[in-house]
Backbone as JSON Lines, residues from 0, in Angstrom:
{"i":0,"aa":"M","n":[145.47,-44.29,74.71],"ca":[144.9,-44.53,75.61],"c":[145.62,-45.9,76.55]}
{"i":1,"aa":"N","n":[145.71,-45.57,77.54],"ca":[146.56,-46.33,78.9],"c":[145.72,-47.49,79.27]}
{"i":2,"aa":"L","n":[145.41,-48.5,79.68],"ca":[144.4,-49.39,80.08],"c":[145.1,-49.67,81.25]}
{"i":3,"aa":"T","n":[146.12,-49.6,81.54],"ca":[147.23,-49.98,83.23],"c":[147.3,-48.77,83.94]}
{"i":4,"aa":"N","n":[147.49,-49.28,84.92],"ca":[147.79,-47.91,85.93],"c":[149.52,-47.61,86.0]}
{"i":5,"aa":"Y","n":[150.1,-48.14,85.05],"ca":[151.55,-47.69,85.13],"c":[152.03,-47.21,83.88]}
{"i":6,"aa":"T","n":[153.17,-46.65,83.61],"ca":[153.53,-46.06,82.48],"c":[154.82,-45.76,82.5]}
{"i":7,"aa":"D","n":[155.48,-45.56,81.45],"ca":[157.06,-45.0,81.53],"c":[157.04,-43.3,82.34]}
{"i":8,"aa":"H","n":[158.12,-43.43,83.26],"ca":[158.49,-41.86,83.31],"c":[158.51,-40.9,82.43]}
{"i":9,"aa":"P","n":[157.97,-39.74,82.2],"ca":[157.79,-38.9,81.2],"c":[159.48,-38.38,80.86]}
{"i":10,"aa":"N","n":[160.11,-38.41,81.99],"ca":[161.46,-37.38,81.79],"c":[162.55,-38.6,81.71]}
{"i":11,"aa":"N","n":[162.25,-39.68,82.4],"ca":[163.54,-40.61,83.11],"c":[162.91,-42.3,82.48]}
{"i":12,"aa":"N","n":[163.29,-42.68,81.22],"ca":[162.93,-43.89,80.98],"c":[163.43,-45.21,82.06]}
{"i":13,"aa":"S","n":[164.22,-44.95,82.88],"ca":[164.62,-46.01,83.92],"c":[163.54,-46.23,85.0]}
{"i":14,"aa":"Y","n":[162.76,-45.24,84.94],"ca":[161.58,-45.35,85.89],"c":[160.53,-45.8,85.29]}
{"i":15,"aa":"T","n":[159.33,-46.57,86.14],"ca":[157.9,-46.98,85.89],"c":[157.11,-45.96,86.81]}
{"i":16,"aa":"V","n":[156.16,-45.37,86.28],"ca":[155.13,-44.88,87.34],"c":[153.66,-45.48,87.7]}
{"i":17,"aa":"F","n":[153.53,-45.82,88.83],"ca":[152.35,-46.41,89.19],"c":[151.26,-45.33,89.82]}
{"i":18,"aa":"S","n":[150.21,-45.27,89.56],"ca":[149.22,-44.12,89.59],"c":[148.0,-44.97,90.32]}
{"i":19,"aa":"F","n":[147.55,-44.4,91.41],"ca":[146.12,-44.72,91.98],"c":[145.42,-43.61,92.6]}
{"i":20,"aa":"A","n":[144.22,-43.99,92.08],"ca":[143.51,-42.87,92.55],"c":[142.81,-43.09,93.58]}
{"i":21,"aa":"R","n":[142.57,-44.02,94.09],"ca":[142.09,-44.76,95.35],"c":[143.1,-44.55,96.25]}
{"i":22,"aa":"M","n":[142.76,-43.91,97.58],"ca":[144.23,-43.63,98.47],"c":[144.28,-44.76,99.43]}
{"i":23,"aa":"E","n":[143.38,-45.63,99.69],"ca":[143.64,-46.58,100.66],"c":[144.48,-47.6,99.38]}
{"i":24,"aa":"Q","n":[143.83,-47.63,98.17],"ca":[144.78,-48.84,97.29],"c":[146.15,-48.26,97.3]}
{"i":25,"aa":"G","n":[146.36,-46.8,97.28],"ca":[147.5,-46.72,97.14],"c":[148.27,-46.33,98.31]}
{"i":26,"aa":"E","n":[148.05,-46.49,99.44],"ca":[148.77,-46.82,100.79],"c":[149.12,-48.15,101.06]}
{"i":27,"aa":"Y","n":[148.07,-48.99,100.57],"ca":[148.53,-50.36,100.53],"c":[149.57,-50.73,99.58]}
{"i":28,"aa":"F","n":[149.61,-50.3,98.33],"ca":[150.67,-50.58,97.49],"c":[151.92,-50.06,98.02]}
{"i":29,"aa":"Q","n":[151.95,-48.98,98.67],"ca":[153.33,-48.55,99.28],"c":[153.46,-49.42,100.6]}
{"i":30,"aa":"S","n":[152.62,-49.81,101.21],"ca":[153.11,-50.93,102.29],"c":[153.7,-52.12,101.49]}
{"i":31,"aa":"L","n":[153.37,-52.72,100.47],"ca":[153.53,-53.62,100.18],"c":[155.24,-53.24,99.39]}
{"i":32,"aa":"L","n":[155.38,-52.02,98.85],"ca":[156.64,-51.72,98.4],"c":[157.59,-51.78,99.33]}
{"i":33,"aa":"E","n":[157.13,-51.23,100.52],"ca":[158.14,-51.1,101.6],"c":[158.5,-52.43,102.43]}
{"i":34,"aa":"K","n":[157.31,-53.18,102.22],"ca":[157.74,-54.88,102.93],"c":[158.57,-55.72,102.07]}
{"i":35,"aa":"E","n":[158.44,-55.33,100.6],"ca":[159.47,-55.87,99.52],"c":[160.65,-55.06,99.4]}
{"i":36,"aa":"N","n":[160.92,-54.36,100.26],"ca":[162.28,-53.26,100.41],"c":[162.62,-52.86,98.68]}
{"i":37,"aa":"I","n":[161.48,-52.42,97.92],"ca":[161.83,-51.97,97.03],"c":[161.55,-50.26,97.15]}
{"i":38,"aa":"P","n":[163.22,-49.61,96.5],"ca":[162.94,-47.93,96.9],"c":[161.92,-47.75,95.65]}
{"i":39,"aa":"F","n":[161.61,-46.41,95.93],"ca":[160.47,-45.68,95.01],"c":[160.36,-44.52,95.63]}
{"i":40,"aa":"E","n":[160.04,-43.9,94.64],"ca":[159.53,-41.96,94.84],"c":[158.3,-41.89,94.95]}
{"i":41,"aa":"Y","n":[157.86,-41.11,95.72],"ca":[156.51,-40.49,95.85],"c":[156.0,-39.27,95.73]}
{"i":42,"aa":"H","n":[154.86,-39.17,95.09],"ca":[154.39,-37.64,94.71],"c":[152.82,-37.86,94.82]}
{"i":43,"aa":"F","n":[152.22,-37.05,95.39],"ca":[150.67,-36.87,95.5],"c":[150.22,-35.72,94.82]}
{"i":44,"aa":"D","n":[149.57,-36.15,93.46],"ca":[149.05,-35.2,92.5],"c":[147.62,-34.93,92.9]}
{"i":45,"aa":"D","n":[147.96,-33.4,93.35],"ca":[146.1,-33.03,93.42],"c":[145.68,-31.7,92.58]}
{"i":46,"aa":"E","n":[146.42,-31.98,91.22],"ca":[146.34,-31.2,90.34],"c":[145.2,-32.04,89.17]}
{"i":47,"aa":"G","n":[144.42,-31.46,88.57],"ca":[143.22,-32.26,87.91],"c":[141.89,-32.28,88.61]}
{"i":48,"aa":"P","n":[140.94,-33.2,87.76],"ca":[139.72,-33.52,88.58],"c":[139.89,-34.44,89.44]}
{"i":49,"aa":"V","n":[140.87,-35.59,89.39],"ca":[140.98,-36.47,90.29],"c":[142.31,-36.44,90.96]}
{"i":50,"aa":"N","n":[142.57,-36.83,92.52],"ca":[143.86,-36.8,93.12],"c":[144.56,-37.81,92.81]}
{"i":51,"aa":"K","n":[145.58,-38.2,92.68],"ca":[146.51,-39.62,92.4],"c":[147.3,-39.8,93.0]}
{"i":52,"aa":"M","n":[147.75,-40.83,93.68],"ca":[149.14,-41.05,94.44],"c":[150.15,-41.7,93.31]}
{"i":53,"aa":"L","n":[151.26,-41.1,93.2],"ca":[152.14,-41.62,92.27],"c":[153.37,-42.15,92.77]}
{"i":54,"aa":"F","n":[153.7,-43.18,92.32],"ca":[155.13,-44.17,93.02],"c":[156.24,-44.43,91.5]}
{"i":55,"aa":"G","n":[157.29,-43.8,91.81],"ca":[158.1,-44.04,90.7],"c":[159.03,-45.19,91.06]}
{"i":56,"aa":"V","n":[159.0,-46.01,90.81],"ca":[160.09,-47.38,90.84],"c":[161.04,-47.78,89.68]}
{"i":57,"aa":"H","n":[162.32,-47.94,89.77],"ca":[163.02,-48.25,88.8],"c":[163.06,-49.6,88.07]}
{"i":58,"aa":"K","n":[163.2,-49.73,87.0],"ca":[162.98,-50.89,86.08],"c":[163.61,-51.93,86.59]}
{"i":59,"aa":"Q","n":[164.44,-51.68,87.3],"ca":[165.06,-53.29,88.05],"c":[164.41,-53.77,88.94]}
{"i":60,"aa":"Y","n":[163.22,-53.11,89.72],"ca":[162.49,-53.69,90.47],"c":[161.0,-53.83,89.49]}
{"i":61,"aa":"F","n":[160.88,-53.52,88.68],"ca":[159.74,-53.76,87.77],"c":[158.86,-55.05,88.2]}
{"i":62,"aa":"K","n":[159.41,-56.01,87.94],"ca":[158.63,-57.34,88.21],"c":[157.92,-57.32,89.54]}
{"i":63,"aa":"K","n":[158.86,-57.06,90.61],"ca":[158.46,-57.0,92.16],"c":[157.24,-56.29,92.2]}
{"i":64,"aa":"A","n":[157.57,-54.97,91.75],"ca":[156.95,-53.75,92.04],"c":[155.03,-53.92,91.36]}
{"i":65,"aa":"L","n":[155.49,-55.01,89.91],"ca":[154.09,-55.53,89.24],"c":[153.34,-56.11,90.14]}
{"i":66,"aa":"N","n":[154.21,-57.25,90.6],"ca":[153.27,-58.08,91.37],"c":[152.71,-57.37,92.6]}
{"i":67,"aa":"C","n":[153.36,-56.52,93.32],"ca":[152.85,-55.77,94.2],"c":[151.52,-54.89,93.75]}
{"i":68,"aa":"N","n":[151.64,-54.29,92.59],"ca":[150.61,-53.68,91.97],"c":[149.12,-54.74,91.79]}
{"i":69,"aa":"F","n":[149.62,-55.96,91.41],"ca":[148.51,-57.0,91.02],"c":[147.94,-57.13,92.45]}
{"i":70,"aa":"L","n":[148.56,-57.23,93.69],"ca":[148.19,-57.88,94.8],"c":[147.16,-56.51,95.27]}
{"i":71,"aa":"S","n":[147.37,-55.39,94.96],"ca":[146.87,-54.15,95.82],"c":[145.57,-53.88,94.77]}
{"i":72,"aa":"Y","n":[145.34,-54.4,93.73],"ca":[144.19,-54.3,92.96],"c":[143.57,-55.4,93.11]}
{"i":73,"aa":"A","n":[143.91,-56.71,93.63],"ca":[143.09,-57.67,93.57],"c":[142.48,-57.5,95.14]}
{"i":74,"aa":"K","n":[143.03,-56.78,96.01],"ca":[142.67,-56.75,97.64],"c":[141.34,-55.59,97.4]}
{"i":75,"aa":"Y","n":[141.82,-54.8,96.14],"ca":[140.65,-53.5,96.47],"c":[139.73,-53.71,95.3]}
{"i":76,"aa":"R","n":[139.82,-54.8,94.66],"ca":[138.84,-54.81,93.59],"c":[137.26,-55.05,93.85]}
{"i":77,"aa":"E","n":[136.42,-54.28,92.68],"ca":[134.91,-54.58,93.09],"c":[134.49,-55.85,92.05]}
{"i":78,"aa":"R","n":[133.34,-56.36,92.61],"ca":[132.83,-57.49,91.86],"c":[132.63,-56.96,90.16]}
{"i":79,"aa":"F","n":[133.04,-58.16,89.67],"ca":[132.67,-57.76,88.04],"c":[131.08,-58.1,87.81]}
{"i":80,"aa":"I","n":[130.51,-59.0,88.35],"ca":[129.1,-59.44,88.15],"c":[128.6,-59.3,89.62]}
{"i":81,"aa":"P","n":[127.84,-58.54,89.75],"ca":[126.93,-58.24,91.02],"c":[126.42,-59.58,91.64]}
{"i":82,"aa":"R","n":[126.31,-59.81,92.95],"ca":[125.92,-60.89,93.65],"c":[124.66,-61.25,92.98]}
{"i":83,"aa":"W","n":[123.67,-60.59,92.84],"ca":[122.38,-60.91,92.65],"c":[122.22,-61.58,91.22]}
{"i":84,"aa":"I","n":[122.73,-60.72,90.24],"ca":[122.74,-61.13,88.81],"c":[123.69,-62.42,88.65]}
{"i":85,"aa":"G","n":[124.64,-63.21,89.53],"ca":[125.42,-64.14,89.45],"c":[124.38,-65.38,89.92]}
{"i":86,"aa":"I","n":[123.46,-65.06,91.14],"ca":[122.44,-66.02,91.57],"c":[121.44,-66.44,90.47]}
{"i":87,"aa":"I","n":[121.19,-65.18,89.81],"ca":[120.24,-65.31,88.68],"c":[120.52,-66.45,87.44]}
{"i":88,"aa":"I","n":[121.85,-66.15,87.37],"ca":[122.85,-66.74,86.4],"c":[122.78,-68.71,86.62]}
{"i":89,"aa":"L","n":[123.01,-68.68,87.98],"ca":[123.42,-69.69,88.53],"c":[121.66,-70.48,88.47]}
{"i":90,"aa":"L","n":[120.85,-69.76,88.88],"ca":[119.45,-70.45,89.16],"c":[119.18,-70.9,87.76]}
{"i":91,"aa":"A","n":[119.54,-70.03,86.64],"ca":[118.83,-70.14,85.19],"c":[119.63,-71.11,84.72]}
{"i":92,"aa":"T","n":[120.78,-71.48,85.0],"ca":[121.67,-72.74,84.3],"c":[121.14,-74.0,85.17]}
{"i":93,"aa":"L","n":[120.81,-73.93,86.28],"ca":[120.34,-75.23,86.89],"c":[119.09,-75.31,86.4]}
{"i":94,"aa":"A","n":[118.15,-74.47,85.96],"ca":[116.82,-75.1,85.51],"c":[116.93,-75.47,84.44]}
{"i":95,"aa":"L","n":[117.98,-74.91,83.2],"ca":[118.04,-75.65,82.13],"c":[118.64,-76.9,82.22]}
{"i":96,"aa":"I","n":[119.72,-77.18,82.89],"ca":[120.13,-78.49,82.97],"c":[119.29,-79.58,83.64]}
{"i":97,"aa":"S","n":[118.44,-79.25,84.69],"ca":[117.23,-79.81,85.09],"c":[116.15,-80.14,83.88]}
{"i":98,"aa":"L","n":[115.92,-79.44,83.1],"ca":[114.97,-79.64,81.95],"c":[115.51,-80.59,80.81]}
{"i":99,"aa":"A","n":[116.88,-80.49,80.44],"ca":[117.5,-81.37,79.74],"c":[117.71,-82.68,80.47]}
{"i":100,"aa":"V","n":[117.96,-82.81,81.62],"ca":[117.85,-84.07,82.44],"c":[116.71,-84.83,82.3]}
{"i":101,"aa":"Y","n":[115.34,-84.04,82.82],"ca":[114.25,-84.33,82.64],"c":[113.77,-84.85,81.23]}
{"i":102,"aa":"N","n":[113.85,-84.06,80.25],"ca":[113.75,-84.42,78.86],"c":[114.32,-85.66,78.04]}
{"i":103,"aa":"F","n":[115.55,-85.85,78.84],"ca":[116.43,-87.05,78.29],"c":[115.79,-88.33,79.03]}
{"i":104,"aa":"L","n":[115.46,-88.16,80.01],"ca":[114.97,-89.53,80.7],"c":[113.76,-89.76,80.57]}
{"i":105,"aa":"K","n":[112.74,-88.53,79.93],"ca":[111.44,-88.7,79.53],"c":[111.39,-89.45,78.4]}
{"i":106,"aa":"S","n":[112.5,-89.16,77.28],"ca":[112.39,-89.91,76.24],"c":[112.92,-91.5,75.83]}
């Protein structure tokens, strides 16, 4: 089980393959690679249940490419906690703190 979107190339260990299922995220990653002048190989995988954009990057550029990968995920990430749940947590925390301060002052 791979928890990241990159892995070693199956045939050539001197390359790392980055995969993106979201096309806009893959296109942004590609633009970052081009901006950083990182050479890469591109393949569009339309076999299987999900289409993927695959980018092969040589290991000598791995750190720069990994930074581009982090930036592309940061730009297109979804909220971990929905906004309405965050507001409820914030209000509950404020209520508990207010109650604690009230009880402290009362005693």
